[in-house]
N, C-alpha and C positions, 0 to 999 in steps of 0.2 A: 343753418338749415335744420328743420325739424328732424329730417332723416339722420343727420349727424348727431343730434342730441339723443335720439332714440338708440342709435348704435352705441353711443358712449355709455348710456344707462345699462345696456345689455353687457358691455365689457366690464363695467363696474361690478355688476351682480355676479358675474362669473367668478369673481374673487372675493365676494362677501362685503363689498363696499356699497353702502346704501344711502349716503348723505350727499345729495347733489344740489348745487347752487347754480342757477342759470342767470347770466347777466345780459339784459337787453336782447332777448331772442329776436332774430331778424324777422321771422314770419309770425310774430305774436305768440300768445300762449293762453290756453292749452293748444296743442298742435296734433291733429290726428296722424300725420305722417310720422311723428316721433313715436306715438303709441305703436304703430304698425312695425317700426324697426326695432322697438324694444324687445319684442318677441319673448314675452313672459316676465320682463322686468318692468312692467308698467307701474308697479307700486312705487318705484323710485321716482317716476315722473309725477305721480299723484302727490307725493310728499315733498317734491323738490321746492326749494325756496327760489323765488323769482325776484331779481333785484335790478335796479336801473344802473347802478355803478359797481365797479369792482370793490371799492372800499367798503360799501355796504355788505357785499357778499362775504367778505373775509373778516368782517368786523369782530367776530367772537374768537377768531383764531389767535394764538399767541406766536405761531411761526408759519410762514407761507413760502412754498416752493413754486417758482414759475418755470414752466417748461418752454424751451425755445430751441430751435435748430440753428438760429442765426447768431453770429457774434454780436455782442452789444458793447456800447461804450460805458455801460454802468458797471461800477466796481462792486462785485459781489462774490461770495463764495460759490464755487461751481461744483455740483455733485453729478456723478453718474446716476442713472435710475436706481441701481442696486444700492449705492451708498446713501442716496437720498431716503430711500424707504427704510433702511436700517436706522438712519438718524431719526426718521419720523417715528418709528416704533419705540425707540428709546425715549423720545420726548413724550409720547402718549403714555408710556409706562411710568413716567415721572409726573403725570397728571396734567400735561399740557394738551391743548387742542391745536391741531395742525390742518393746513389746507394745501391743495395742489391746484395751481391755476393752469388752465388750458385755453389757448386762444382760438379764434375762428380758423377754420381749415385753410381758407384762402390767404389770409394775411398774418395769422399768428397774433401773438400778444403785442400790444403797443408798449413803447418804452414807459409811458405814464402808468401802465398797469404793473410792469416789472419793477418800477421804482418803489412800489408798495410791498414788494415781496422781500423776504429776508435772504433768499438764496435762489440760484438758478440750477435747473436740472437740464443737462445737455446729453443727448443721446449720441453715441459714437457710430453714426451711420456713414454710408458711402458718401464722401464729399461731392461726388459727381451726380448723386441723386439723393439729396437729403430729405426729400419730401415724405412726411408721414401723414396719413389722414388722421382726423381727430380720434376716431374710435381705436385705431391702431396704437396711438400714443397712450390713450387711456388704458387699453388692454396691457400694454407694456408696463406701465406704472402699477396697475393692479396686480400683475403677476409678481413683480418685485416686492410689492407690499405683502402678498401672501407668503412668499419665501421668507421675508424678514420676520413675520409674526409666527411662523411655524418653526423657525430656528431659534437658538438661544440669543437673547439680546446682550451684546457685549458690555454695555454700560448704561447708566442712567444719567440724564441731564437734569440738573436741578440747581436752584439758587437757594442757599441755606436760609431758612427762616422767613421766606416771603414768596409771593406768587409772581409768576411771569406775566408781564403786561399783555393784554389783548391788543389785537390790531386796531380796534376802534379807539383805544386809549392812545396808541401811537399816532393815529390819524389826527386826533384832537390836539395832541402836542404839536404835531407838524403845522396844523392850522394856526395854533396860538403863535408860534414863532414866525410863521409866514406873515400873519397880520401885523405883528409888531415891527418886523423888519421892513414891511412895506411902508408903514407909517414913518419909519426912520430913514427912508430913501435908500435902503440897502440894494434893492434890485434895480441897478442902473448900469448901462442905459436900457431903455425899454426894449430894444431889439434883443437883448440877452436875458431879459427878466424870466421868461418861461423856462429857459435852460437852467438858470440858476436855481429856480424853485424846484425843478425836477431833481437836480443834483442834491439839494438839501433834503428832499424827501427820501432819496436813495440812501443818504447818510443815516437818517433816522431808522430806516428799515434794516440796515446792516447791524445796528447796535443791539446786542442782547440785553433787553431792559426789563426790570421788574416794575411792579406797580409803584413801589417806593421810589425808584429812579425817576419815573414819569412825574410823580408829584413834586419831587425836589427840583426838577428842571422847570416845571411850571412856576414853582415858588421863586426860583432864581430870577426868571424873567419878570415876574410881577414886581419883585423888589427893585430890580434895575429900573423899571418904568417909574415906580414911585420915587426913587432917588432922583431920576431925571426931572420929574415934575416938580420936586421940591427945590431943584436947582442947587443941590449940595455938591 
């Protein structure tokens, strides 16, 4: 809803966050209801990126946190909001770009979206009433971000001598392996193919990779395909 997007923008700006990405807004874009709810944070909406897919929205990030209140079958590191934003501040201090994913208020994030994230942020709410609306969740993360960036950062996260891979690079690596494995008949039977593909993408997103790592994994697969084609 436009109202939820506007309220989220207001919550972001309360804590100095001004880079918003919107994925497939339900009621189209721009949306006057969003502007009305933003209440002074309209600049965020004017400058927001609008994308059709989650992978496009987080393509430039090197590390992505997905917020969810529900337990998931995906194996990922789980942070509290406080720990996530301390970790995010350290990564940004080391020159990385990070992103936080929020899902639609009614349904939350899909597993296919979370599979593209590196870690999960779980809020320790009352289990008998775990529902947070979108703006509340954004406000909570923004508050923890503000705390993390006004306190001392305990450590830096870096890879010596190279750059951390962006999400678009991880996405292309996942596509490369998925295409070749499809050709090889790996995703069998058909009834399990989508689940296997999601598990594989989840694996890629959990791995802390540099750009050099991505290139060597592309190269390994290309060489294996050439070897197979030669019949060696």
